[in-house]
N, CA, C and O of each residue as an XYZ file, in Angstrom:
544
protein
N      89.307    112.525    105.303
C      89.531    112.079    106.640
C      90.389    110.802    106.675
O      91.047    110.533    107.681
N      90.388    110.040    105.625
C      91.117    108.760    105.607
C      92.211    108.769    104.556
O      92.523    107.731    103.972
N      92.785    109.914    104.315
C      93.820    110.008    103.287
C      95.093    109.207    103.577
O      95.852    108.869    102.669
N      95.308    108.914    104.855
C      96.509    108.140    105.226
C      96.506    106.716    104.733
O      97.562    106.100    104.590
N      95.324    106.188    104.472
C      95.243    104.779    104.030
C      95.152    104.614    102.547
O      95.243    103.494    102.044
N      94.975    105.694    101.830
C      94.748    105.593    100.381
C      95.923    104.926     99.640
O      95.703    104.078     98.775
N      97.153    105.301     99.969
C      98.285    104.713     99.265
C      98.457    103.244     99.625
O      98.870    102.445     98.785
N      98.143    102.878    100.874
C      98.203    101.478    101.281
C      97.237    100.650    100.407
O      97.594     99.604     99.865
N      96.009    101.163    100.299
C      95.004    100.462     99.526
C      95.396    100.359     98.032
O      95.206     99.322     97.396
N      95.922    101.411     97.522
C      96.373    101.398     96.111
C      97.530    100.446     95.926
O      97.593     99.761     94.904
N      98.461    100.373     96.883
C      99.569     99.463     96.794
C      99.125     98.010     96.905
O      99.843     97.107     96.474
N      97.955     97.780     97.474
C      97.394     96.441     97.612
C      96.484     96.104     96.430
O      95.844     95.053     96.426
N      96.419     96.992     95.422
C      95.687     96.685     94.224
C      94.257     97.150     94.208
O      93.485     96.755     93.335
N      93.883     97.998     95.175
C      92.488     98.492     95.232
C      92.374     99.802     94.421
O      93.182    100.714     94.593
N      91.387     99.881     93.557
C      91.077    101.065     92.827
C      90.385    102.014     93.815
O      89.209    101.823     94.122
N      91.098    103.033     94.316
C      90.682    103.766     95.480
C      90.387    105.238     95.150
O      91.265    105.986     94.719
N      89.158    105.616     95.363
C      88.784    107.021     95.212
C      88.922    107.704     96.556
O      88.497    107.164     97.577
N      89.506    108.875     96.564
C      89.671    109.652     97.793
C      89.051    111.018     97.589
O      89.398    111.740     96.653
N      88.126    111.368     98.478
C      87.397    112.610     98.334
C      88.297    113.828     98.222
O      88.021    114.743     97.446
N      89.388    113.841     99.006
C      90.313    114.933     98.993
C      90.969    115.141     97.637
O      91.296    116.270     97.274
N      91.165    114.062     96.884
C      91.731    114.159     95.538
C      90.732    114.746     94.561
O      91.112    115.257     93.507
N      89.443    114.674     94.912
C      88.398    115.141     94.040
C      87.827    116.513     94.438
O      86.889    117.015     93.818
N      88.412    117.099     95.478
C      87.948    118.396     95.933
C      86.618    118.362     96.663
O      85.946    119.383     96.810
N      86.246    117.162     97.122
C      84.976    117.010     97.868
C      85.256    117.296     99.328
O      86.014    116.576     99.978
N      84.642    118.350     99.840
C      84.894    118.747    101.226
C      83.660    118.710    102.117
O      83.777    118.403    103.304
N      82.503    119.007    101.590
C      81.327    119.086    102.414
C      80.801    117.680    102.738
O      80.915    116.763    101.926
N      80.241    117.533    103.902
C      79.695    116.228    104.330
C      78.618    115.729    103.357
O      78.579    114.539    103.044
N      77.765    116.602    102.888
C      76.699    116.180    101.963
C      77.272    115.615    100.660
O      76.810    114.589    100.160
N      78.300    116.310    100.110
C      78.931    115.816     98.896
C      79.689    114.516     99.112
O      79.706    113.641     98.246
N      80.321    114.400    100.288
C      81.043    113.186    100.616
C      80.094    112.007    100.758
O      80.387    110.922    100.256
N      78.971    112.194    101.424
C      77.956    111.145    101.549
C      77.393    110.742    100.196
O      77.155    109.559     99.952
N      77.181    111.692     99.332
C      76.659    111.384     97.999
C      77.662    110.550     97.222
O      77.287    109.599     96.537
N      78.946    110.907     97.328
C      80.008    110.114     96.667
C      80.093    108.710     97.224
O      80.185    107.739     96.472
N      80.063    108.601     98.563
C      80.163    107.292     99.226
C      78.969    106.411     98.895
O      79.129    105.202     98.724
N      77.787    106.984     98.804
C      76.610    106.178     98.577
C      76.578    105.573     97.186
O      75.810    104.644     96.939
N      77.410    106.088     96.255
C      77.489    105.540     94.922
C      78.336    104.271     94.884
O      78.301    103.533     93.899
N      79.100    104.011     95.951
C      79.945    102.832     96.004
C      79.101    101.601     96.266
O      78.048    101.663     96.902
N      79.592    100.479     95.757
C      78.858     99.228     95.915
C      78.843     98.780     97.395
O      77.830     98.294     97.897
N      79.953     98.951     98.053
C      80.093     98.553     99.455
C      80.663     99.730    100.231
O      81.512    100.458     99.718
N      80.213     99.919    101.438
C      80.770    100.990    102.282
C      81.145    100.385    103.611
O      80.447     99.511    104.126
N      82.246    100.848    104.166
C      82.709    100.428    105.463
C      82.922    101.675    106.325
O      83.692    102.555    105.940
N      82.266    101.771    107.466
C      82.427    102.882    108.342
C      83.658    102.617    109.211
O      83.701    101.638    109.955
N      84.657    103.499    109.111
C      85.852    103.372    109.940
C      85.685    104.192    111.172
O      85.343    105.372    111.092
N      85.920    103.592    112.329
C      85.728    104.297    113.597
C      86.965    104.917    114.141
O      86.897    105.850    114.941
N      88.119    104.413    113.719
C      89.391    104.921    114.269
C      89.953    106.042    113.422
O      89.620    106.178    112.245
N      90.806    106.841    114.030
C      91.531    107.886    113.312
C      92.968    107.452    113.018
O      93.673    108.111    112.254
N      93.396    106.353    113.621
C      94.745    105.854    113.469
C      94.842    104.971    112.210
O      94.008    104.090    112.000
N      95.875    105.218    111.369
C      96.014    104.518    110.120
C      96.083    102.980    110.294
O      95.396    102.247    109.582
N      96.904    102.505    111.229
C      97.018    101.064    111.436
C      95.677    100.495    111.872
O      95.279     99.428    111.404
N      94.975    101.187    112.757
C      93.693    100.722    113.236
C      92.668    100.730    112.091
O      91.844     99.820    112.003
N      92.707    101.740    111.218
C      91.810    101.770    110.081
C      92.046    100.588    109.146
O      91.106     99.967    108.650
N      93.330    100.292    108.919
C      93.676     99.127    108.095
C      93.171     97.862    108.738
O      92.672     96.973    108.049
N      93.292     97.762    110.049
C      92.782     96.580    110.768
C      91.270     96.448    110.627
O      90.759     95.338    110.481
N      90.560     97.551    110.667
C      89.115     97.543    110.466
C      88.761     97.070    109.067
O      87.807     96.314    108.884
N      89.525     97.513    108.084
C      89.265     97.083    106.712
C      89.536     95.598    106.548
O      88.775     94.890    105.889
N      90.634     95.123    107.155
C      90.952     93.697    107.068
C      89.844     92.855    107.757
O      89.428     91.814    107.248
N      89.388     93.343    108.922
C      88.312     92.634    109.640
C      87.020     92.580    108.817
O      86.215     91.660    108.961
N      86.840     93.588    107.950
C      85.639     93.631    107.070
C      85.802     92.778    105.824
O      84.893     92.676    105.001
N      86.984     92.161    105.696
C      87.194     91.235    104.572
C      87.993     91.800    103.411
O      88.120     91.121    102.392
N      88.532     92.995    103.508
C      89.322     93.581    102.442
C      90.717     92.938    102.452
O      91.364     92.851    103.495
N      91.163     92.492    101.278
C      92.507     91.884    101.176
C      93.566     92.959    101.170
O      93.625     93.786    100.260
N      94.398     92.942    102.185
C      95.466     93.954    102.300
C      96.830     93.324    102.054
O      97.753     93.474    102.854
N      96.938     92.635    100.962
C      98.203     92.036    100.529
C      98.794     92.896     99.457
O      98.119     93.251     98.490
N     100.072     93.242     99.619
C     100.726     94.053     98.580
C     100.655     93.342     97.236
O     100.872     92.134     97.135
N     100.344     94.124     96.212
C     100.243     93.553     94.865
C     101.623     93.158     94.350
O     102.596     93.873     94.591
N     101.724     92.035     93.647
C     102.962     91.628     93.030
C     103.343     92.646     91.938
O     104.509     93.014     91.795
N     102.352     93.081     91.191
C     102.545     94.016     90.098
C     101.638     95.218     90.395
O     100.429     95.124     90.185
N     102.178     96.332     90.872
C     101.335     97.484     91.224
C     100.502     97.932     90.018
O     100.980     97.946     88.884
N      99.263     98.293     90.290
C      98.353     98.697     89.215
C      97.920    100.166     89.307
O      97.583    100.783     88.296
N      97.931    100.730     90.549
C      97.382    102.087     90.744
C      98.442    103.012     91.362
O      99.210    102.607     92.235
N      98.461    104.240     90.895
C      99.344    105.242     91.406
C      98.964    105.601     92.831
O      97.792    105.842     93.119
N      99.946    105.638     93.725
C      99.723    106.000     95.096
C      99.349    107.441     95.281
O      98.740    107.803     96.288
N      99.702    108.273     94.324
C      99.441    109.717     94.396
C      98.042    110.063     93.854
O      97.269    110.758     94.514
N      97.725    109.564     92.629
C      96.477    110.007     91.984
C      95.510    108.903     91.625
O      94.405    109.185     91.161
N      95.896    107.641     91.826
C      95.092    106.476     91.494
C      95.059    106.166     89.995
O      94.268    105.333     89.552
N      95.912    106.833     89.215
C      95.982    106.530     87.778
C      96.563    105.161     87.569
O      97.136    104.584     88.493
N      96.428    104.626     86.376
C      96.988    103.292     86.090
C      98.477    103.388     85.868
O      98.997    104.366     85.329
N      99.157    102.319     86.311
C     100.630    102.264     86.176
C     101.024    101.369     85.026
O     100.339    100.401     84.696
N     102.163    101.723     84.413
C     102.761    100.892     83.385
C     104.216    100.640     83.762
O     104.870    101.508     84.340
N     104.717     99.464     83.440
C     106.109     99.163     83.736
C     107.015     99.981     82.810
O     106.741    100.111     81.617
N     108.079    100.522     83.365
C     109.064    101.281     82.583
C     109.990    100.280     81.915
O     110.479     99.357     82.566
N     110.228    100.447     80.658
C     111.131     99.591     79.902
C     112.519     99.646     80.514
O     112.961    100.710     80.947
N     113.209     98.524     80.556
C     114.547     98.430     81.168
C     115.560     99.373     80.521
O     116.537     99.758     81.164
N     115.344     99.748     79.264
C     116.304    100.618     78.577
C     115.903    102.091     78.666
O     116.631    102.947     78.163
N     114.781    102.408     79.284
C     114.324    103.798     79.369
C     115.033    104.578     80.449
O     115.616    103.990     81.360
N     114.993    105.872     80.363
C     115.559    106.690     81.419
C     114.430    107.091     82.377
O     113.254    107.096     82.014
N     114.821    107.422     83.594
C     113.848    107.806     84.614
C     114.266    109.142     85.218
O     115.417    109.549     85.060
N     113.369    109.824     85.897
C     113.734    111.092     86.588
C     114.817    110.818     87.633
O     115.036    109.671     88.022
N     115.491    111.878     88.084
C     116.566    111.757     89.038
C     116.194    111.098     90.342
O     117.045    110.478     90.980
N     114.932    111.213     90.762
C     114.516    110.623     92.054
C     114.273    109.108     91.942
O     114.184    108.425     92.963
N     114.167    108.587     90.734
C     113.843    107.175     90.562
C     115.093    106.362     90.182
O     116.019    106.887     89.564
N     115.105    105.072     90.562
C     116.280    104.269     90.221
C     116.310    103.935     88.717
O     115.329    104.129     88.000
N     117.422    103.448     88.286
C     117.619    103.017     86.903
C     116.789    101.735     86.689
O     116.976    100.750     87.403
N     115.871    101.751     85.702
C     115.063    100.533     85.496
C     115.840     99.333     85.007
O     115.297     98.228     84.988
N     117.105     99.506     84.606
C     117.904     98.350     84.203
C     118.176     97.444     85.357
O     118.405     96.250     85.165
N     118.157     97.990     86.589
C     118.490     97.164     87.771
C     117.327     97.019     88.751
O     117.403     96.211     89.677
N     116.262     97.781     88.565
C     115.119     97.767     89.503
C     113.828     97.876     88.687
O     113.761     98.639     87.723
N     112.825     97.128     89.069
C     111.509     97.297     88.445
C     110.929     98.654     88.800
O     110.820     99.003     89.975
N     110.557     99.414     87.784
C     110.004    100.739     87.969
C     108.720    100.837     87.157
O     108.629    100.329     86.039
N     107.737    101.496     87.742
C     106.438    101.743     87.093
C     106.227    103.273     87.009
O     106.727    104.038     87.833
N     105.474    103.674     85.987
C     105.144    105.097     85.771
C     103.629    105.256     85.690
O     102.936    104.461     85.055
N     103.142    106.287     86.338
C     101.717    106.570     86.292
C     101.394    107.216     84.937
O     102.044    108.173     84.517
N     100.405    106.685     84.288
C      99.970    107.200     83.000
C      99.271    108.569     83.117
O      99.169    109.318     82.145
N      98.793    108.871     84.342
C      98.073    110.140     84.532
C      98.965    111.283     85.021
O      98.917    112.384     84.471
N      99.786    111.027     86.060
C     100.567    112.132     86.659
C     102.071    112.012     86.414
O     102.831    112.901     86.799
N     102.513    110.904     85.767
C     103.902    110.676     85.413
C     104.810    110.386     86.601
O     106.031    110.357     86.448
N     104.234    110.169     87.788
C     105.019    109.788     88.988
C     105.595    108.409     88.741
O     104.938    107.553     88.149
N     106.852    108.184     89.205
C     107.483    106.860     89.082
C     107.498    106.143     90.431
O     107.668    106.772     91.475
N     107.318    104.824     90.402
C     107.272    104.009     91.618
C     108.178    102.809     91.474
O     108.420    102.324     90.370
N     108.687    102.327     92.623
C     109.500    101.143     92.660
C     109.383    100.563     94.074
O     108.886    101.233     94.979
N     109.826     99.353     94.259
C     109.791     98.704     95.570
C     111.052     99.109     96.356
O     112.073     98.424     96.296
N     110.971    100.203     97.075
C     112.107    100.679     97.868
C     111.761    100.690     99.328
O     110.973     99.858     99.778
N     112.327    101.608    100.088
C     112.130    101.640    101.524
C     110.694    101.928    101.903
O     110.214    101.428    102.921
N     109.994    102.725    101.106
C     108.559    102.987    101.386
C     107.748    101.675    101.281
O     106.883    101.411    102.116
N     108.026    100.887    100.286
C     107.379     99.608    100.091
C     107.621     98.726    101.327
O     106.703     98.075    101.826
N     108.849     98.719    101.799
C     109.199     97.906    102.977
C     108.449     98.399    104.204
O     107.969     97.576    104.983
N     108.326     99.705    104.409
C     107.578    100.272    105.542
C     106.114     99.904    105.473
O     105.512     99.574    106.495
N     105.525     99.955    104.280
C     104.128     99.581    104.131
C     103.972     98.095    104.423
O     103.022     97.694    105.094
N     104.873     97.291    103.938
C     104.840     95.846    104.211
C     104.922     95.557    105.698
O     104.214     94.680    106.192
N     105.767     96.273    106.420
C     105.883     96.115    107.861
C     104.594     96.531    108.580
O     104.125     95.849    109.491
N     104.045     97.649    108.153
C     102.783     98.109    108.773
C     101.677     97.099    108.513
O     100.935     96.782    109.443
N     101.525     96.578    107.308
C     100.486     95.622    107.006
C     100.661     94.315    107.798
O      99.684     93.648    108.138
N     101.913     93.967    108.083
C     102.171     92.719    108.838
C     101.697     92.866    110.282
O     101.485     91.863    110.963
N     101.525     94.117    110.765
C     101.107     94.339    112.165
C      99.608     94.513    112.337
O      99.138     94.678    113.463
N      98.850     94.481    111.260
C      97.438     94.829    111.431
C      96.618     93.799    112.223
O      95.588     94.149    112.800
N      97.048     92.575    112.257
C      96.334     91.583    113.075
C      96.446     91.930    114.545
O      95.488     91.772    115.302
N      97.632     92.411    114.957
C      97.821     92.816    116.367
C      96.941     94.004    116.718
O      96.341     94.048    117.792
N      96.868     94.958    115.814
C      96.072     96.163    116.052
C      94.584     95.803    116.098
O      93.844     96.383    116.893
N      94.143     94.889    115.290
C      92.717     94.509    115.243
C      92.278     93.914    116.577
O      91.087     93.956    116.888
N      93.189     93.361    117.377
C      92.833     92.755    118.646
C      92.660     93.804    119.741
O      92.036     93.517    120.763
N      93.207     95.035    119.552
C      93.076     96.079    120.565
C      91.663     96.632    120.564
O      91.054     96.749    119.501
N      91.123     96.976    121.734
C      89.816     97.652    121.751
C      89.907     99.011    121.046
O      90.929     99.688    121.161
N      88.878     99.417    120.333
C      88.876    100.643    119.547
C      89.304    101.845    120.405
O      90.084    102.677    119.941
N      88.812    101.947    121.637
C      89.153    103.082    122.461
C      90.630    103.154    122.817
O      91.085    104.216    123.240
N      91.411    102.072    122.667
C      92.815    102.067    122.956
C      93.681    102.397    121.737
O      94.896    102.548    121.865
N      93.063    102.511    120.554
C      93.837    102.717    119.340
C      94.171    104.164    119.159
O      94.825    104.529    118.181
């Protein structure tokens, strides 16, 4: 239900489990998974920006990580790609751009337009937090 925020959280350095990634679909299995967590936050909104605002209001740090640690796709750990290495066609040349590779799924990441969109969204969460939940 909250898959839209998982990459935001991972980009902010949170080790984020997502039930959909684990094939957990039933409410009972989801509750069992959630109850194993040290802290739980009930999100009331369905809107991604409003959910992020709820998390920030609960004290979660939503600052983009200087050095990404988790894959936005699978939550695997990231490693920096050597400047002399080659990358897939969709990724920039690491000689001119910092690039990271997921050790689990081999996806490559860099600070491009997606990073800028996430940064813009995160900068607006204070405004969203001030709106009444029913208006989100």
